[in-house]
C-alpha positions in Angstrom: 0.8 68.6 63.0 -2.5 69.9 61.9 -3.1 67.0 59.6 -2.9 64.6 62.5 -5.6 66.3 64.6 -9.0 64.8 65.1 -10.7 68.1 64.0 -9.0 69.1 60.7 -8.5 72.8 60.2 -8.8 72.7 56.4 -11.2 70.7 54.1 -9.7 67.7 52.4 -7.4 66.7 55.4 -9.9 64.2 56.7 -10.3 60.5 55.8 -9.1 57.2 57.0 -5.4 57.7 56.2 -4.9 60.6 58.7 -5.9 58.3 61.5 -3.7 55.4 60.2 -0.7 57.6 59.8 -1.2 59.0 63.3 -1.5 55.4 64.8 1.5 53.9 62.9 4.7 53.2 64.8 7.1 55.2 62.7 9.9 54.8 65.2 10.7 51.5 63.6 11.6 53.2 60.3 14.2 55.8 59.2 11.6 58.5 59.6 11.6 58.2 63.4 8.8 59.0 65.8 6.1 61.2 64.3 6.7 63.9 66.9 10.2 64.3 65.6 9.3 64.7 61.9 10.7 67.7 60.1 8.6 70.6 59.0 9.1 69.8 55.4 7.8 66.3 55.9 4.7 67.6 57.8 4.0 70.0 55.0 4.3 67.4 52.3 2.0 65.0 54.1 -0.6 67.8 54.5 -0.5 68.4 50.8 -0.8 64.7 50.1 -3.8 64.1 52.5 -5.7 67.1 51.0 -5.4 65.9 47.4 -8.3 64.0 45.8 -5.8 62.3 43.5 -4.0 59.1 44.4 -0.7 60.3 45.9 2.1 58.5 47.7 5.2 59.8 49.4 8.4 57.8 49.1 10.6 59.0 52.0 14.3 58.3 52.3 16.6 56.1 50.2 14.3 53.1 50.8 11.2 55.0 49.9 9.0 54.4 53.0 5.4 54.8 51.8 3.0 57.4 53.2 -0.2 57.8 51.1 -3.7 59.3 51.0 -7.2 57.8 50.9 -7.3 57.8 47.1 -4.1 55.8 46.9 -5.4 53.4 49.5 -8.3 52.6 47.2 -5.9 52.1 44.2 -3.7 49.7 46.3 -6.6 47.3 46.8 -5.7 44.3 48.9 -2.2 45.6 49.6 -3.7 48.3 51.8 -3.0 48.9 54.7 0.1 46.8 54.6 1.9 49.3 52.3 1.8 52.0 54.9 5.4 52.5 56.3 6.6 49.7 53.9 9.7 50.2 51.7 8.4 50.6 48.1 10.5 47.8 46.6 9.1 45.4 49.2 5.6 46.6 48.8 5.6 46.4 45.0 8.3 43.7 44.3 7.1 43.1 40.7 8.1 46.7 39.7 11.0 47.0 42.2 13.6 48.0 39.5 11.3 50.7 38.1 10.7 52.2 41.6 14.5 52.1 42.4 15.1 54.2 39.2 12.4 56.7 40.4 14.1 57.1 43.8 17.6 57.5 42.2 16.4 60.2 39.8 14.2 62.2 42.1 16.5 62.1 45.1 19.2 63.5 42.8 16.8 66.4 42.1 15.2 65.2 38.9 11.6 64.8 38.0 9.8 62.1 36.0 6.4 61.8 34.3 4.8 59.1 32.2 1.6 59.2 30.2 -0.3 55.9 30.1 2.8 53.9 31.3 2.3 50.2 30.8 3.2 48.1 33.8 2.6 44.5 34.9 1.2 44.4 38.5 0.3 41.4 40.6 -3.4 41.5 41.4 -5.1 38.6 43.2 -1.8 36.7 42.8 -1.7 37.0 39.0 0.2 39.3 36.6 -2.1 41.9 35.0 -1.4 44.6 32.4 -2.3 48.1 33.6 -1.7 51.6 32.4 -0.9 54.6 34.6 -0.3 58.4 34.4 2.7 58.8 36.8 4.2 62.0 38.0 7.2 62.1 40.3 8.7 65.1 42.0 11.5 65.5 44.6 10.4 66.8 48.0 13.0 68.9 49.8 13.9 68.4 53.4 14.5 71.2 55.9 18.0 71.6 54.4 16.4 72.0 50.9 18.1 68.9 49.7 15.8 66.2 48.2 14.6 63.9 51.0 11.7 62.2 49.4 9.6 61.7 46.3 6.0 62.8 45.9 4.2 60.6 43.4 0.8 61.1 41.7 -0.6 57.8 40.5 -3.7 57.9 38.2 -4.7 54.5 36.7 -5.8 55.0 33.0 -6.3 51.3 32.2 -10.0 51.7 31.5 -9.3 54.8 29.3 -6.6 53.0 27.3 -8.8 50.0 26.8 -11.8 52.1 25.9 -9.7 54.1 23.4 -8.5 50.9 21.8 -12.0 49.6 21.6 -13.1 52.9 20.0 -10.4 52.7 17.4 -11.3 49.1 16.6 -15.0 50.1 16.3 -14.1 53.0 14.0 -12.1 50.6 11.7 -15.0 48.1 11.8 -17.5 50.9 10.9 -15.4 52.1 8.0 -15.1 48.5 6.7 -18.9 47.9 7.1 -19.6 51.2 5.4 -17.4 50.3 2.4 -19.2 47.0 2.1 -22.6 48.7 2.2 -21.5 51.1 -0.5 -20.3 48.3 -2.7 -23.6 46.4 -2.1 -25.6 49.4 -3.0 -23.6 50.0 -6.2 -24.1 46.3 -7.1 -27.7 46.2 -5.9 -30.1 43.3 -6.1 -31.4 44.4 -9.5 -31.1 41.5 -12.0 -32.2 43.6 -15.1 -35.1 45.1 -16.8 -37.4 44.0 -19.7 -40.1 45.2 -22.0 -42.6 42.9 -23.6 -44.1 44.3 -26.8 -47.5 42.6 -26.6 -48.7 43.4 -30.2 -45.6 41.8 -31.8 -45.1 39.3 -28.9 -41.4 40.2 -28.7 -39.2 40.6 -25.6 -36.3 42.9 -25.1 -34.1 43.4 -22.1 -30.7 44.5 -20.8 -27.6 42.3 -20.5 -28.2 41.3 -16.8 -31.8 40.2 -17.7 -30.5 38.1 -20.6 -27.8 36.5 -18.4 -30.3 35.7 -15.6 -32.5 33.7 -18.1 -29.5 32.0 -19.6 -29.8 33.5 -23.1 -26.9 32.7 -25.4 -24.3 35.5 -25.4 -24.9 36.3 -29.1 -28.7 36.7 -28.8 -29.8 40.2 -29.7 -31.1 42.1 -26.6 -33.9 43.6 -28.6 -35.2 40.2 -29.8 -35.1 37.8 -27.0 -37.2 34.6 -27.6 -39.9 34.5 -25.0 -39.9 30.7 -25.0 -36.4 30.6 -23.6 -37.4 32.7 -20.6 -40.5 30.5 -20.0 -38.3 27.3 -20.1 -36.0 28.8 -17.4 -38.9 29.2 -14.9 -39.4 26.4 -12.4 -42.2 24.1 -13.6 -44.0 24.4 -10.2 -44.0 28.2 -10.5 -45.0 28.6 -14.2 -48.8 28.4 -13.8 -48.8 31.1 -11.0 -46.7 33.4 -13.2 -49.1 33.0 -16.2 -52.1 33.7 -14.0 -50.6 36.9 -12.6 -49.6 38.1 -16.2 -53.2 37.4 -17.4 -54.6 39.3 -14.4 -52.4 42.4 -15.2 -53.3 42.3 -19.0 -57.0 42.0 -18.1 -57.4 44.5 -15.3 -54.3 46.7 -15.4 -53.4 45.6 -11.8 -49.6 46.1 -11.2 -47.7 42.9 -11.9 -45.7 41.2 -9.1 -44.6 37.6 -9.1 -42.1 35.6 -7.1 -40.6 32.5 -8.8 -37.5 30.4 -9.3 -35.2 30.7 -12.4 -32.9 27.8 -13.3 -29.3 28.7 -13.5 -26.7 27.1 -15.8 -25.4 25.0 -12.9 -28.8 23.4 -12.5 -29.7 25.1 -9.2 -32.5 27.7 -8.9 -32.5 31.4 -8.0 -35.5 33.1 -6.5 -36.5 36.4 -8.3 -39.3 38.9 -8.1 -40.6 40.3 -11.3 -42.5 43.6 -11.1 -44.1 45.6 -13.9 -47.2 47.2 -15.3 -49.2 47.0 -18.5 -49.5 50.0 -20.8 -52.8 50.3 -22.8 -53.6 52.1 -26.0 -56.5 54.5 -26.4 -59.0 51.7 -27.0 -57.9 49.9 -23.9 -55.9 47.1 -25.6 -52.7 45.9 -24.0 -49.7 47.6 -25.7 -46.4 47.3 -23.7 -45.4 45.4 -20.6 -42.2 47.0 -19.0 -40.8 45.5 -15.8 -37.8 44.8 -13.6 -36.2 41.7 -12.1 -35.0 41.7 -8.5 -32.8 39.1 -6.7 -34.8 37.9 -3.6 -32.9 34.6 -3.2 -31.4 35.6 0.2 -34.8 36.6 1.5 -36.5 33.5 0.3 -33.7 31.4 1.8 -34.3 33.2 5.1 -38.0 32.6 4.9 -37.5 29.0 4.3 -35.2 28.8 7.3 -37.8 30.7 9.4 -40.5 28.3 8.3 -38.4 25.3 9.2 -37.6 27.0 12.5 -41.3 27.6 13.2 -42.2 24.0 12.4 -39.5 22.7 14.8 -40.4 25.3 17.5 -42.5 22.9 19.6 -39.8 20.3 19.7 -37.2 22.9 20.4 -39.3 24.3 23.3 -39.6 20.8 24.7 -35.8 20.3 24.4 -35.2 23.7 26.0 -37.5 22.8 28.9 -35.7 19.5 29.4 -32.3 21.2 29.1 -33.4 23.8 31.7 -34.4 21.0 34.1 -31.1 19.3 33.5 -29.2 22.6 34.0 -31.1 23.2 37.3 -30.1 19.7 38.4 -26.5 20.4 37.4 -26.6 23.7 39.3 -27.8 21.9 42.4 -25.0 19.3 42.0 -22.5 22.1 41.3 -23.5 24.0 44.4 -23.2 20.8 46.5 -19.8 20.2 44.9 -18.7 23.7 45.7 -19.8 23.4 49.3 -18.0 20.1 49.7 -15.0 21.5 47.8 -14.7 24.6 50.1 -14.9 22.4 53.2 -12.6 19.8 51.7 -10.0 22.4 50.6 -9.6 23.8 54.1 -9.6 20.4 55.7 -7.1 19.0 53.2 -4.7 21.9 53.7 -4.6 21.5 57.5 -5.0 17.7 57.4 -2.1 17.3 55.0 0.1 19.7 57.1 -0.6 17.5 60.1 0.3 14.4 58.0 3.5 16.1 56.8 4.6 16.8 60.4 3.9 13.1 61.3 5.5 11.7 58.2 8.6 14.0 58.4 9.3 13.1 62.0 8.6 9.4 61.4 11.2 9.4 58.6 13.7 11.2 60.8 13.0 8.7 63.6 13.6 5.8 61.2 16.9 7.3 60.2 18.0 7.8 63.8 17.1 4.3 64.8 18.2 2.2 61.8 19.2 -0.8 63.9 16.1 -0.9 66.1 13.7 -3.4 64.5 10.8 -2.5 66.8 11.1 1.1 65.9 11.4 0.3 62.2 8.3 -1.9 62.3 6.2 0.7 64.2 7.4 3.5 61.9 6.5 1.5 58.8 3.0 0.8 60.1 2.5 4.5 61.0 3.8 5.6 57.6 1.2 3.3 55.9 -1.5 5.0 57.9 -0.2 8.4 56.8 -0.3 7.2 53.2 -3.9 6.1 53.6 -4.8 9.4 55.1 -3.1 11.2 52.2 -5.0 9.0 49.7 -8.3 9.8 51.4 -7.6 13.6 51.3 -6.6 13.3 47.6 -9.8 11.4 46.7 -11.9 14.1 48.4 -10.1 16.8 46.5 -10.5 14.8 43.3 -14.3 14.5 43.8 -14.5 18.3 44.6 -12.5 19.0 41.4 -9.8 20.8 43.4 -6.8 18.5 42.9 -3.9 20.1 41.0 -3.6 18.4 37.6 -0.6 18.3 35.2 -2.3 17.6 31.9 -0.5 16.9 28.6 -1.5 15.6 25.2 -1.6 11.8 24.9 -2.6 9.2 22.4 -4.9 6.7 24.2 -3.1 3.8 22.6 0.1 4.8 24.5 -1.8 5.0 27.8 -3.4 1.6 27.3 -0.1 0.0 26.3 1.7 1.5 29.3 -0.7 0.2 31.9 -1.5 -3.3 30.5 0.8 -5.1 32.9 -0.4 -3.0 35.8 -4.1 -3.9 35.1 -3.4 -7.6 34.8 -1.4 -7.6 38.0 -4.2 -5.7 39.9 -7.1 -7.7 38.5 -5.6 -11.2 38.8 -5.0 -14.0 36.4 -8.7 -15.1 36.3 -9.7 -11.9 34.6 -9.3 -11.5 30.9 -8.8 -8.0 29.4 -9.8 -7.2 25.9 -8.6 -3.8 24.5 -10.2 -2.3 21.4 -9.0 1.0 19.9 -9.4 2.6 16.5 -6.4 2.4 14.1 -5.8 6.1 14.6 -7.3 7.3 17.9 -7.5 11.0 18.5 -5.3 12.6 21.1 -6.7 13.9 24.4 -5.4 16.5 26.9 -5.3 14.8 30.3 -3.3 14.1 33.4 -2.0 10.7 32.5 -1.5 9.5 36.1 -5.1 10.5 37.0 -6.5 8.8 33.9 -4.7 5.6 34.6 -6.0 5.7 38.2 -9.5 6.3 36.8 -9.3 3.3 34.4 -7.8 1.1 37.2 -10.7 2.1 39.6 -13.3 1.3 36.9 -11.6 -2.0 36.1 -11.4 -3.1 39.8 -15.1 -2.3 40.2 -15.8 -4.4 37.1 -13.8 -7.3 38.5 -15.7 -7.2 41.8 -19.0 -7.1 39.9 -18.0 -10.4 38.2 -16.7 -12.0 41.4 -13.2 -12.1 40.1 -13.8 -14.1 36.9 -14.7 -13.2 33.4 -13.7 -10.7 30.7 -13.4 -6.9 31.0 -13.6 -4.9 27.8 -11.7 -1.6 27.5 -12.9 0.3 24.4 -11.6 3.6 22.9 -13.7 5.3 20.2 -13.4 8.5 18.2 -16.9 10.1 18.2 -18.6 13.3 17.2 -21.3 14.6 19.6 -24.0 17.0 18.3 -25.9 19.4 20.5 -28.7 16.9 21.1 -26.2 14.3 22.3 -24.7 16.8 24.8 -28.0 17.7 26.5 -27.5 17.0 30.2 -23.8 16.2 29.9 -22.5 19.7 30.6 -20.1 19.6 27.6 -20.3 21.4 24.2 -20.9 19.6 20.9 -17.7 18.5 19.1 -15.1 15.8 18.7 -14.5 13.5 21.7 -12.6 10.3 22.6 -14.9 7.9 24.5 -13.1 5.4 26.8 -15.4 2.6 28.0 -15.0 -0.1 30.7 -17.5 -2.9 30.2 -18.3 -6.0 32.3 -20.9 -8.7 32.3 -21.3 -8.8 36.1 -24.2 -8.6 38.4 -25.2 -5.1 37.4 -26.9 -2.4 39.5 -30.6 -1.5 40.1 -31.7 2.1 39.3 -31.7 3.3 42.9 -28.0 2.3 43.3 -27.1 3.6 39.9 -28.4 7.1 40.8 -26.0 7.3 43.8 -22.8 5.8 42.4 -20.9 9.1 42.1 -21.8 10.4 45.6 -18.9 10.4 48.0 -18.8 7.6 50.6 -21.6 5.7 48.9 -20.6 2.0 48.5 -22.3 -1.3 48.1 -19.3 -3.2 49.4 -19.1 -4.6 52.9 -17.4 -2.7 55.7 -13.6 -2.5 55.2 -13.8 -3.4 51.4 -14.1 0.2 50.1 -14.2 3.9 51.1 -17.0 4.9 48.6 -14.6 7.4 47.0 -13.4 5.5 44.0 -16.1 6.5 41.5 -16.4 9.9 43.2 -12.7 10.5 42.4 -13.2 9.4 38.8 -16.2 11.7 38.4 -14.3 14.7 39.7 -11.2 14.0 37.6 -13.2 13.6 34.3 -15.3 16.8 35.0 -12.2 18.7 35.9 -10.6 17.6 32.6 -13.5 19.2 30.7 -15.2 15.8 30.0 -18.2 13.8 31.1 -18.7 10.3 32.6 -21.9 8.2 32.5 -22.6 4.7 33.8 -25.4 2.4 32.5 -26.3 -0.9 34.1 -28.9 -3.6 34.3 -29.3 -6.3 36.9 -27.9 -9.5 35.6 -26.5 -8.0 32.4 -23.5 -6.0 33.5 -22.3 -2.4 33.6 -20.9 0.0 31.1 -18.8 3.0 32.3 -18.1 5.6 29.6 -15.7 8.6 29.9 -15.8 11.4 27.3 -12.7 13.6 26.8 -12.5 16.5 24.3 -10.3 15.8 21.3 -6.9 17.7 21.3 -5.5 19.0 18.0 -2.1 19.7 19.6 0.9 17.5 19.0 1.3 14.5 21.3 3.6 15.0 24.3 6.9 13.2 24.0 8.1 10.5 26.4 10.3 11.9 29.1 13.5 9.9 29.5 13.7 8.4 33.0 17.1 8.9 34.7 18.3 7.8 38.1 18.6 11.1 39.9 21.3 11.7 42.4 19.6 11.8 45.8 22.3 13.7 47.7 22.7 17.4 47.3 25.7 19.3 46.1 25.8 22.0 48.8 23.1 24.1 47.0 21.4 26.8 49.1 17.6 26.2 49.4 15.3 28.8 50.8 12.5 27.0 52.7 9.4 29.1 53.1 6.8 27.5 55.4 4.5 29.1 58.0 4.0 25.8 59.9 7.0 25.6 62.3 6.9 21.8 62.7 6.7 21.2 58.9 9.5 23.7 58.3 11.7 22.1 60.9 11.2 18.6 59.6 11.8 19.7 56.0 15.0 21.6 56.8 16.4 18.6 58.7 15.5 16.2 55.8 17.2 18.6 53.3 20.3 19.1 55.4 20.7 15.3 55.9 20.7 15.1 52.1 23.6 17.5 51.8 21.9 20.8 51.1 22.3 24.1 52.9 19.1 25.8 54.0 17.8 29.3 54.7 14.3 29.6 56.3 11.4 32.1 56.2 8.1 31.8 58.0 6.1 33.5 55.2 6.5 35.2 51.8 7.1 38.6 53.4 10.2 37.3 55.2 11.4 35.4 52.2 11.1 38.5 49.9 13.0 40.6 52.4 15.9 38.1 52.4 15.9 37.9 48.6 15.9 41.7 48.2 18.7 42.0 50.7 20.8 40.0 48.3 20.8 36.5 49.9 21.8 34.2 47.1 19.8 30.9 46.8 19.8 28.1 44.3 16.1 27.1 44.8 13.0 28.4 46.6 11.0 25.6 48.3 7.8 27.3 49.3 4.4 26.3 50.7 1.6 27.6 48.5 -0.9 28.8 51.1 0.6 31.2 53.7 -0.5 34.3 55.5 1.0 37.7 54.8 1.1 40.3 52.0 3.4 38.5 49.6 2.0 35.2 48.3 4.0 32.2 47.0 3.0 33.2 43.4 4.6 36.6 44.0 7.8 34.8 45.0 7.7 32.8 41.8 7.0 35.9 39.7 10.1 37.5 41.2 12.2 34.4 40.8 11.2 34.1 37.1 12.5 37.6 36.1 15.9 37.2 37.8 19.0 36.6 35.7 19.5 33.7 35.8 16.0 32.7 36.9 15.8 31.1 40.3 13.9 27.7 40.2 10.9 27.4 42.5 9.4 24.2 44.0 5.9 24.5 45.5 4.5 22.2 48.2 1.0 22.1 49.5 -1.9 20.0 50.7 -4.3 22.1 48.7 -3.2 24.9 46.3 -6.5 26.8 46.2 -5.7 27.8 42.6 -3.0 30.2 43.8 -0.5 28.7 41.4 -2.9 27.1 39.0 -5.9 28.0 36.8 -9.0 25.8 37.4 -6.6 23.5 39.3 -4.6 22.9 36.1 -0.8 23.3 36.6 1.2 24.8 33.8 4.1 22.7 32.5 6.7 25.0 34.2 5.1 24.8 37.6 6.6 22.1 39.9 4.5 20.9 42.9 5.3 18.4 45.6 2.1 17.4 47.3 2.0 17.0 51.1 2.6 14.7 52.8 5.9 13.7 51.2 8.8 11.6 52.3 12.6 12.2 52.1 13.0 10.2 48.8 10.2 12.2 47.1 11.6 15.5 48.5 15.2 14.9 47.3 14.1 13.4 44.0 11.9 16.5 43.3 14.6 18.9 44.4 17.2 17.3 42.1 14.7 17.3 39.2 13.9 21.0 39.6 17.5 22.0 40.1 18.5 19.9 37.1 16.0 21.8 34.9 
């Protein structure tokens, strides 16, 4: 066991992995204790540890993994958990590929792949990678194949570089062709000769065409007056002066002027030439060429305009930088609050779920006890308030999971009219104004309705419960100057405004309205999270919100959402879903024992059969062992090597696919991108009750 010694006998047998292999408890695997390993296994591991290339040994039918330092670096975050792990469990996303490798090599065959394309899960997300892979059988002491030695060299960077090189070559060839065409065409607009003694002008076809001579005009007898009439009046005097200077002194002629085209616009040209004199010094001939300088003059004009505007642009840039610095400070504050909020929300919502689950179970067990029912109802209301507080904090920190779709604002306003009136009271009048054809927006409808309701309630309170609230939707186009300080790019937007004629706010209050827990209401009348939640939702949706107000004149809150050019989402038909299960088997994956126990009991009371796992590793082991399930109900954030997103990736490629229902108090973007859920991702937020659980389970099973 030379490779296991502290002082290696040969170079290349050192490194971290020798120590990890020595310390690992191999007696729990088919390989047995390390002291009992066969000579062939010892020799193979010696070769593996001495290699600078990433190498991994797959031993036995299950392919227990032993690997070197180079492979540990390739494994990334899965190291050191892969050591001693079955390969199909360690790399579940390519389990079928690795099973084929084991079958072929343990039968005595070899395999090799050049730049093999695979999809591996990295940081919880599928990623395209390319590998050079070489697989060879490793004989046991009886010379029969006992394992597989794999050399794994990632070539992703080489493949992408080669593709980029080929793309660059194609681009170079195209550019070179365009340059050759431009050179062959050239900027030359023609040549001319002015016979000074006879005052006649001759030129080639391109010269005649530039000065708009009729097609039938002889090229050796071009009327000079036609050429003069084509020159821009403002440039004619300068041209005449330069011609006179050349005739008088022999100075080379060069003039830039504009020539009117047939369409009425002007083309910038440069005329260059020289004067030939006879023996007595009298002007004889005036040959020259005409060059197209329109593009250069256009660029010069643009540069001149840029220079004139430079001072203003610098001022704008300075202001933009100050604004950006303020936004950065705000973003850093949000990030700090968001990080704290996320961790608190996950643990807090887990606690609320345990409380809520057991309260619901208690209420079911004591249906006829009025005192128990009353106290359970009061406790559940407190749980709901706690959940709402956690949700508002996540909304402010822009970490709430959203389910956006494309909506027409008219449909949203029509759908919540009755809700608004009921919430605001009969003494409040609501005026809604929308364009005839409002643009669509991509938002989470429920969160947008909550934002509008929050703003409307604030407007009602500012008017002491009486007056008119105006809800206005507008299609607007914002240019770059209008977007300074808003943190959004120029483009098409839908602006949704809530306007009141209430008491208004002074500037010091207005500057703090979006800060969490800031409120002007009396104790018990508000948490100070309403506008904070609206702010976070709008920003998370790629938009901007601003509030303007004056004391005694009222307040105007305006939300900007980017226009969506996608087709509008259709209305989903609402059906009464069957609450009781049909004996489906549900795999419940939850690391919190109390939450797991309450969820299992709620599901079993609803008629489902359950299978449980404390983390993703246990769940994947059950699934790979062939345990059939109808749905995976998994927490999002769990310890262990295999994440909930890995379970979902495995479930998606099964035939038929296994539906997955996620649950969490905070997803941490494990199943979302920028906290935006994809349409095929189903999430049940904690805390949840039995009705919400069974309804969601039936919905996911039904799809």
